[in-house]
C-alpha positions, 0 to 999 in steps of 0.5 A, a space after each residue: 481497461 485498467 489504470 496504469 501506475 502512472 495514472 495513480 501517481 498523477 492522481 496523488 499529485 493532483 489531490 495531494 492525498 496524504 492520509 498517512 505517511 506511507 499510504 501512497 507507496 502502499 497503494 502504488 505497490 498494491 495497485 497491480 494485485 495482492 501482496 503478502 505483508 512481508 512482500 509489501 514491506 520489502 518492495 516498498 523498502 527496496 523501491 529506488 523510485 522517489 516519487 514527487 509527493 514522497 518526502 521520506 527520510 526514514 525507511 519503512 518499518 514493520 510497525 509503521 506498515 502495520 499501523 498504516 495498513 490497519 488504518 487503511 483497512 478501517 477506512 476501507 482503502 485496503 482489504 486484508 485476507 487471512 489464511 489460518 490453515 497454513 503455518 505460519 498464518 498467511 496474511 495478504 492485502 489488496 486495494 479495495 473496490 472502494 479505492 479503485 472507484 
């Protein structure tokens, strides 16, 4: 039995968790599975959903996403996977087991 995206959104509402400007959007997009960096960026940028806890006035940039993912990885909220055997190198992210608990 899994948790739906709506339940994740309600969780963010309940605790008003804002560890970074884009953390909630990243978690919502990654909740259903792994995403490559550019796919994650595009999905967040293209999202027309304005969440109750989102007060963004500027679009997400590559630098902002990279900084936020690095911080989230350091805090064990996301896992980063890298495949150096492909050209260009493939990098993807997923929600960590720690965050899922």
